[in-house]
N, C-alpha and C positions, 0 to 999 in steps of 0.2 A: 504494500500500500504506500502511496506517495504522501509526501508532506502536504501537498495541496489538498488531498482528500481529508487528512486529519492534521490540520495546522497546530503547531505548538502555541498555546496561549500563554502570553506573558502576564505575570501578576503585577499589581500596582507597585509593590515594593521593589520590583526589578527595574522600574522606570523612574520613580521618584518617591520621596518620603519626607515628612516634616521633622527632620533630625533635631533641629534646635529646640522646637517646642516640646517634643517628647523627651529630650534630654533634660530640659528644665523641669518638667513634671516628675521625671524619675529621680532627680536630685531633691526636689521638694518632698517627695514621698518619704524620704528618710526621716523627716520630722513629723510624719503622721503616724500616730501610735494606736489610737483607739480603734479596734476592729481589724487592724492590719494583721495579716498572717505571720508577719515577722515577730509578733509579740507572743505567739503560741509556743515557740521553741526556737532556740538558736540554730541557724543553719548558715554557715559562713559563705557558701557560694550562692546565696539567694539572689534571684533576678528581680528587678523592679516590676511591680504589677503594671505600672503605666507602660513600660516598654514592651512587656509581654502581651498586653492587650492590643497595643497599637500594631506591633509587628505581625501578630496572628491575623488580625483583620486585614492588614495591607497585603499579606501573603495569600489571602483567600479571595480577594476581589480582583477583577481584571485591570490591566493597564489602562490608563485614560486615553480617550480618543482625541483630546484637545488640551491645550494649556489651560483653558478656562475650567474644564472639568477637573483637571489635576489640582488646581488651586482650591476648588470647592471641596474636593475629597480631603485634601491636606488640612483644610480648616476643620472639617468634621473630625478627622483623626486627632487633631490637637485638642478638641473638646472631649472626645471619647476617652482619651487616656487619662483625664483628670480624675483624681481620687473621688471627688464629690459626685462625679457622674458614673462611678462604677456600679451603682445600683439605680441609676436614673433610667426608667423605662423608655424615655424619649430617645435616648442615644443607644441603649442596649438593644431594644427591639428593632430599631432601624438597622443596626449593624447585623443582627441575625437575618433580617429580611434581605439585606444586600448580599450576604454570603450565599444564602439559599437560592436567590434569584440568579446569581452569577454561576453557580455550579449545577443547579437543577436538582440538588439532593443535599442531604445533611452530610457534611464531610466527616471523616474519621481522622482523629489526630492522635499520634503516638509520641510520647516522650519517654524513651527508654531509660534515661538517667534523670529522673524528674526532681530529685533533691528536695528542696523546700516546697515545691508544688506550684510555683508562680505561673509557669507556662501552661500546664494542664488546667489550672483553675481558670485562667483567662480564656482558654479554648472552650471550656465548659460553659463559661459565662456567655460566650458568643454563640452558643447553641450547637456546638460540635459534639459528636460522639467521641468521648475522650478516654484514652488509655494511658496509664502512667505506671512506671516501675522504677525500681532502684535496687542495687545490691546491698546498700547499707540499711540495716534494720531500723536505725533511728529515722532515716528518711521514709521508710515504708510506714512507720507509725505516724509520722507527720502527714504523709499523703492520705492515710485513712481518715485522719482527723480533719483534713482540709477538704478532701474530694469525695468522701464516701458518707460518713456519718451525718454531717449537717444536711446534705441533700436528701438523704434517705429518711431521716427522722424529724427534721425541721424543728418547729417551736417546742415540741414535747421534749426534745433533747436538751434545749436550753433550760427548761423548767426543772428537769430531773438532775442535771449537773449542778444547778444552783441548790436544789433541795439536798442532795447527798453531799455536796461540798460543805454546806452548813452543818449537816449531821456529823461529818468528820470533825469539823472544828469544835462542835459542842462536846463530842465524846472525848476528844483529846484534852479539852479544857478541864473536864471532870477529873482527869488523871493527873495533869501536870500544870494546871493553871495556877496552883499555889506557889509555883517557883517564879512567878512574874507578878508579885503583889503590887497593888496600887499604893501610891504615896498619900498619906494623910498628913497635912501640915500641922505640926504640934504647936508651933508658935509663929507669929507673923514674921515673914522673911522678905527677901527681895521681890519675890514674884507671887507670894501666896498669903492668904489670911489663915488664921488658926481654924482648923477643921475642914479646910478645902481638900478635895481629893483630886489627885493627878494620876494619869496613866503613864507608866513607863513605855516609851516608844522603843528605846534601845539603851545599850550600855557601851561606853567607850572604853576600850582596853588598850594597854600598851604591853608589848613583849618586853622582857627585861634580860639583861646580862650583868654579871658582876664586873665592876671596874677592875682593870688589870694592874693598876698602880698598887704595889704591895703595901703602901702606907695608907691606902684608902679602902678599897674593897667594897665601896658602896654599890647598891643596886641601881643600875642605870635604866630608867624607863625610856624605851626606844620610841620616839615620836618624831615623825617627819616635820611636823609643825604643831602649833598649839591653838590654832583657830577652831572655834566651835560654830560660829556664824560669821560670815564675811560678806555682808550685803551693803548696799549704799546707805540703807537706813537702819542697819543693825550690825554692830561689831561686838562680838562676845568671844572670849578666849579663856583658855586654861593658863593660869600664871604659876609657873613652878618656883618654889623657894626651898631653901635648905635649912633644916634644923638638925644640927649635929652632922650625922652622915645619912640622914633620911631626906629624900626628895618628896616634898609634899606639894599639893596644888590647891588653888582657890579659883573661883570663877570671877572674871573681871570683864568690864565693858558695859555697854548700854543696859541699864536696868539692874546692874550689880555694882560691886566696888569699882571705883575709878581705875581705869587701866593705867599702870605706871608709864610715864612719858618715855622712859628709856627702854621700854620693853617692845621687842619686835616678834609678834606671834608667828611670823612666817619662818623663823629660824628655830628648828627643832634640835633634837639631840642626836639624830642619825641622818646621814645622807650617803646613798650608795653603799650601805653597809658599814660605813665609817662612823663610829659612835663617839660622842664627847660626854665625859662625865660632868654633870652639873655641880658636883661636890668639889672635886679637885681640879677640874679643867683638863685632865689628861685625855688622850684619844685612844681608841681601840681600832686598829686597822681592820679592813674588810675581811681579810683572811682569818684573822683571829676571831672576829665576830661569828663568821660561819662555823669555825671550829667549835666554839662554845655551844652553838646550837646543836651541832652534830654529836657532841659529847654529852648532851643532855644537861648542860649547865645553864641553859636559858630558862626563863620562866615567863609568867605573864601577870599582869596586875590590872584589876578593874579600877579605872580612874574617875569616870564620871557617869552620870545617868541622865538620859534625855527624856524629858517629860512632856506630856500633852494634857490640856484641859479641854473638856468637851464644850465649854462655853467661852473659851478664850482663844484668840488667834495666836499662831506661832508656836515655837518650841521653847521649852524652859530647861535650864540646866542646873545640876547640883553635883557636888563632889560625892563619889561613892563612899559609903560608910561601912562599918563592921556588920551592920544588919544585912546589907546587900551581899557582903562576902559570905555571911553565914547561910543565907538562902541558896547561894551558889553551891556551897559545900553540901547542903542537903540534896540538891539536884545531883551532885556527883554520887552520893550514896544511892539515890533512887536509880541512877543509871546502871549501877552494878546489878541491882535486882531485876531491872527491866531487861537487860541483856541476857541474863540467865533464863528469864521467863520466855523470851522470844527465841532464844537458841533452841529450847525444847519444842516450842510451838511450830517454828518454821523449819527446823532441821538444818539451818545454815547460820553462819555468823551474822548477827543483826547489823553490827557496825562493819562496813567494808574494810577488809584487811588486805586487799590486793595492793601490790606495790605501785607507787606513782612512777612515772617515767624518770629515768636517771638524769635527764636534762643535759646530756653531753652530746658532742658531735654536731652534726649539721641538720638542717631542716626542722621537722616537727619536734624532734627531741629537745631542741634548744628552747622551745616554747614553754618548758617547764623548769623553773628555777628553784622550786620549793625543796627539792632533794638536797640542795646546798645548805639547807637550814634544818635538816633532820626530820622533815615531814615525809617520811618514807612510805607510808601507806595512805590510801584515800581517807581512811578514818582519822588520820592525823590533821586533816584540814578543818576540823571542827573542835570546839571546846566541849567540855562535858555536858553542859546544859543544852548546847546545840545538838549534840548526838542524841540526848534523851528526847528532845522535841522531834527530831527527824524520824527516829525509829518508832516513836509513838504515832506520828501521823501516817507513816507507812502501814503500821498495824491497822489503823482505823480505815484506811483506803481498802485494804484487803478484806476487812470485815464488812465494809459497805457492799462489796460485790457479793459476798456470801448472803447477806441479808436481802439484797435485791432478788437474787435467785429464789430464796426461800419465800419471798412475797409474791412470786409468780411472774417476775420480769423474764422475758425471753432472754436466753443466755447471750446471744449475739448483741442484743440491745444493751444488756448490763455491761458487757465488755466495752461497748462504745462509751457509756457513761463513765466507767472507771478509767478509760483511756485518758479522758480529759482531767480526771482527778490526779492521775499519774503525771500528766503534763504540768498541772498546777503545782504538784510537788516539786518538779524540776525547777520551776520558776522560784518557788519558795526556798529551795535549798541553796540557790545562788545568792540569796539574801541572808542565808543562815550559816555562814562559814567564817573562819578566821582570816579570810582573804578579801573580804569586803570592807570598805572604809566609809567614814562619815564625810559626805559631800558638803563642804562648809558654805558654798555659795547658794546651794539649794536647800540646805538643812534637811538632808534626806540620806537614806542608805544608798550606797552604790554596790551593785552585785559583784561577785567575784570575777565573772567573765566579762570584762570590759573590752577585751580585744582577743585576738587569736592566740592567747597564751594564759597560763596560770602563773602569775608573778607573786613574789613574796610581798606581804604587807606587814609592816612592823606595828602600827597602831590600827586596830580594826574596830568595827562596830558590830555589836551583837543585837539582832532585832528581837522584839517581843512578838511571837507568832499570833498573839491574841489582841494586839493593839489595833487601832483604826488605820494605821498606815504601815507599809512595808511588811505586811503580815500575810497569813494564809488567805484571809477573806479578800483583801485588796488585790492580791494576785489572781484570785478566782474571778474577779470582775473583768480582768483583761481577757481571760479565757472565754468567758461568756460572750463578750463583744465579738470575738473572732467567730464563734459558732453562729451567732446571729447574722454576721456579715456573710459567711460562707453558705448559710442555708438559703440565701437568695440567688446563689450562682446557678 
């Protein structure tokens, strides 16, 4: 058969494409969070939804017959790729009709290495019969959560994930809520009246090493800087001072004691693993700092507590006291009992004991520097209270699935619900490790996975899983928004 009988039809994208407009929307998309599939689970090679939608459409419609037609279609694509139009029927329905009219049938789209699911999601949104696969099991789980469950179960799925997510929270709180007690102000202070109740949002910790000066030996709190809040309208910091050979702290700044004029909170006690002793002024070189961690001579110290009041704006700070430390010690004892209980119940080690990457050589291995500091297993990336919280929440997620089946939920549907609870746990765990820090300009928790690496953090923030922010329930809200968005695709 000749080419004249069956001419090769060129697609729109082979002739022209609104590159600048789609690129701008793809860049803008990085700042769009609520409902975006990127908030479901980290996937490093994720493609922008804007570019995926625009290129899929442009590849499935024919090349233009004229310059005028080309410009008209380019303008349409520029609008189609916008996030706010991803669920707009005016644009989506027109795109579907254009594709079906151009091809005469519903096209089949296959993405054999679908990863985070951007390309197949947008093909599905455009009315295509879509197939996606990947050899990575994490990607497969993400794909099911993006491309299968929301479209199959719709609004009911949103309601049940919310219901069982709250059930998990309530059941966990019954067991371990006492290890995150609210603050009741005993006497009037800088930010509270007597009898007022505050909720702990989190706890600021500093890892410690002993000063290597033989005549000193003080405990050095390793802190990159001392800011707690650094905004245009709010400056609050931890002020370190020395009593004997002890390094103590007080909160200074707006709403607290006046900040000393010669104090620069941006200068901490550690930089690039080189530590400076606040007591004697001597330094500990980076190699020695790492050796002390590897030999088990490093420790950690709770320095401050971040508080929230339901009827007041902003975060409040106070220095950690002996009561805070005692509650943490109680959590450590509870962890021992919980580990033994779950070891028998699950038949596996509850706290992950697999080794972390060695962090040597080239490529991906170099993305892990925590081995240099004696964090040799994945369980070492969490403090005792964090481990207790995490294994308790895992236990409740597993229990939720069992209860759903007992209550008559179809097993595949129950697996769908618990998949999102597991994905929520992943989000929660990233905010619940000793590698997340306190974000001083936003006054918020920063998760451990800030980039394609797991790097050492000397001063970290421990979140309260039952608070109103950076907690199990706030992470669940992100998950629910993604399900709601994808259910319309």
